[in-house]
N, C-alpha and C positions, 0 to 999 in steps of 0.2 A: 058930785057923783062919785061913788066909791069904786076903786080899781078892782078888776078881777084878779083873783089869786092866780099866780103862775103855776103851771103843771110841771113840776120838777121831773116827774117820771117820764113825760113825753120828751123833755129835753135830753135826758140821758139816752133814751132809745134812738133819738135822731143822731146824736153824736156817735154812738156805736155803729150805726148803719153807715155813716160817712167813712169811718175808719175801715170798715169791712170792704166797702166799695173801692177805696183807694188801694187796699192790699190786693184785692182781686185784679184790679186794673194793672197794678205793678207786675203781678205774676204773668198776666196776659202779655204785657209789653216785653218782659224778659223772654217768654217762650217764643214770641214772634221774632224778636231780635236774634235769638239763637238759631231759629230756623233759617232766617235770611242769611246769616253769616255762614252757616253750614252749607246752604245751597249755593252760595256764591263761590265758596272754596272748591266745590266739586266742578263747577263750570270753568274755573280758572285754568288755562293751559299750563302744562309743566314748564318750569323755567330751565330744565336741563333735558338733553335728549334722553329718550327711553333707554338707549343702550348704556348710557352712563349711570342711569338710576338703577340698573339691574344689580341685584345683590351678587357678590362674588360667590362662585361655587364653593361649597364646603370642602376643606382639604380631605384627600383620600387617606384612608387608613393604610398602614404599612402593607397589609395583605392585599390592598387594592392597587398598589403602585405598579405601573407597567414594568415588565422585565427589562433589565439592562442588557444591551447587546454587547457581547464580548467577542472580539475577533481572535481566533486562535487556529493553529494548524493541527488538525487531528494527526496523531501518530500513525505512521504507515505500518501496515501489517508486515512484520518481518518474515522472511523466508528462512527455514532452518539453516541454509547455507550462509546466512548473513554474518555469522560469527567468524567466517573465514574472510581473508582479504579479497576485495573485489579485483584487485590487480596485483599480480605477483611480480617480483623483480626478474626482469628478463635480461640476460647478457646481450649487449649490443654488438652488432656486427661492426668490426673496426673500420670497415669501408663505408659505413653509413652512419656517421656520427650525427648527422642532421639531414633530414630528407628535404628535397626541394619540391616546388609545385610541379606536378606531373610525375612524381615518383610513383613506383609501382610496388606491389607486394602481394603475397598470398595469404589467405585467411581460411583456416579450417574451423568450422563451427560444429561442435559435438553437442547433440541433444541428449542430455542425461535423463535417467528415470523413465526411459521408454519401456512399454510392455503392459501398461494398464488399459490403454484405449486404442482401438483401431481408428477411431475418428481423428485422434491426434496425429496418428501416423499418416493418414490420408491428407489431412490439412497441410502438414509439413511437406509431403511429397508434391502437392499441388503447387508449391511455390516455384518449382521447376529449376532449382539450383542445387549444386552438390552440397549435401549435408551428411553427417554421420550420426546414425542412431546408436546410442549406448543403452543396451537393454538389460534390465535387472532380471535375472533368471529365477524370479519368485513371484512376479506379478501375474495377475490372472490371465492376461492375454499375451504373455511374452512370446509364446510359440507362434501365434498368429502374426504378431508384429514382425518377428524375425523372418517368417516366410514372406510376408508382404515386402519387406525391405529387399529380400533376395530377388523377388519378382520384378521390382522396379529399378534394380541396379543401384540401390542405396547401400553404402558401406555400413556394416554393422560391427559393433564392439560388445564385449561383455562388461557390464557395469557391476563390478564385484563388490558386494556389501562387506564392509570392514568395520570393526569396532571403533566407535567415536569416543572422545573424552566425555565422561558423564554417563556412559552406559552402566547399568541398564535403565537409568532414569530416561535417557534419550533412547527412543525407539530404534530398533534395528531388525531387519528381516530375520526370520527364524533360521535361514541358511547362511547367515553372515559369518565371516571369519573373525574369531576371537583370539586374543593374545594367549589365552589359557589353553588353546588347542595345541596338540602335538603336531609334529611335522607330517605324519602320515594322514591325520585327519584333515589338515589343510590341503594336502595333495589330493585326497579323495574328493573333497568339495570342488576343487578346481577342475578335476577330470570330469565331474558331473556337469559343471557349468559349460564346459567346452562341448560335451556331447549334446546338451540341450539347445545350444545355439551354434550349430555346425558351420554356419556361414560367417561367423565372427572372424575378423582378421587381426584383432587386437583387443585390449582391455584397459580399463581405468578403474580407479577406486571410487566406490560410492561411500561417502562419509570417510571413515578411516583416520580421523585426526589422531587417534591413539595407536592404531595398528601400524600405520606407515612410519612410526618413529622407532619400531622394533626391528633391528637389522636382521636378527635370526629368522623372524617370521616372514619378512619381506623377501629374504633370500629364497625361501621355499616357493613363494608366489612367482617371483621373476624367473627362477630356474625352470619351473613348470611351464610357464608361458613360452619361454625361449625354446624349450624342447618341443613344443607344439607349433613352432613357427609364428607365434603371435607377438606383436609389439606391445609396449606398455606406455600409457600416458598418465603421468602423475597429475592428479586433480589439484594438488597443492592445498590440501585442507589443513595442513600443519606447516609452519615455517621450519620445523625440525624433521621433516620427512627425509628418509634415506633413499627414496625411490630412484631418483636420477643417478645418484652416486653409485648405487649398487648396479643399476642397469649398465652404466659405463664399465664397471668392473667385470660384469658378465659379458660384455661386448655384444649386447642385444640392442635392437632398434627401440628407441624410446623418445619421448617428448614430454613437455609439461604445459599445463594450462597457464596462459598469460592473463586472461580477463574472464571474470564471471559477468555475464551480461544482465542477469535478472535477480540479483540479491533483493531488489525491490521490484515488485510486480506492478510497475507503472510505466507507461509508454515513454514518457520523457526521460526517465532514468535509463531505460533500456537503450533508447536511442543515443544517450550520452555515453554509455558504456560501449556501444557499437562504434561510435566515433573514436573512442580511445583505442579500440582494437585496430581500427583502420590506421590511426597514426602510428601505432607500434608496428604494424605490418609494413608500412612504408619505410619506417626507420630501420627495421631489422631484417627486412626481406620476407618475413612470414611469421605468423603467430597462430596459436590455438586458443579459441574462445569456447567457453562452455555455458550452456543455458538449459532450460527445462521446458517441458511442453505445457506451460501454463497458457491460458487464453490470451492474456496480455502479451506474452512473449511471442506467441504465434502471430498475432496481429501485427506486432512491431516488425517481425522478420518479413512478413508478407509485404509490408509497406517499404522496407528499406533495402532488402537484399537484391532485388532485381536491378537497382540503380547503382550498385557498387562498382560495376565494371566501368562506368563513366568516371569513377574516381581513381581508376588505375588499380583496383583490387580484383584479384582472381580468387573466386571461391573454389576450394579444393577439398577432397576428403582428407581425414586425419592421417591416413597412411602416407600421404605426400609431405607431411610435416614432421615425421619422425626421422631420426638419423642413427 
């Protein structure tokens, strides 16, 4: 019996179909495997704590950096008097080379620059201790302050404006004494000051670091004051002042400032200067201190002055400290 001829075309088709089926099956297996692997990795717990796995914060740009804290001491606001020494050289009493605990002394406190505010005058009067008001005869309320002082039994002085070094760049009252003035003009100004503050018992210089160095000008001032029965206190705004020497030559009552209390308007500084005045008063028997009616000064005086008696200090008017 004869064999059937083989259908080569069918064989080829069947072979191609097998290859196609195998390829499709391989793709399916790969897709399913990839899906299983990916799904398993999602369910696998992290091997490190979340906090460790967090990405570090990106660095800040220079403009975003926090400011650096710098510790510094702000400069204190200087008072115009700060150019003058806070403590002047005071001749010591030969019998008091060193004071002991319990030593006593007198202290006169002159409040300079009075005359601009009645409130300042009332606050100082309310402290209830002897003080001396030195009034500038040019400030807006100087007449009222002078009258108030007289009504309260507060000693008053004339705070004579005098030319400072650096004038006219440094301000001076319009009625201030200048070294360019002749003797008659100086005398007329002083006569007017005395008329305007009739209850004044003495005078001291306001500024005057230039004027007080000129002997001819100061001689006119001191001679006029002596002729009116007024004493003079040298504020010691210049180490070359001739005030005390001339006063001694003229045989008139005079004294000089030992301590500026408020070159710096800060309570701790003022208290320290007041302590220095107390030490000097105990060592020498008595000193004159000068301050100004600044709020910080008034508060410091309110706190400290009533207790000075317990330290052996007697507060007195300036007239008791001139010789």
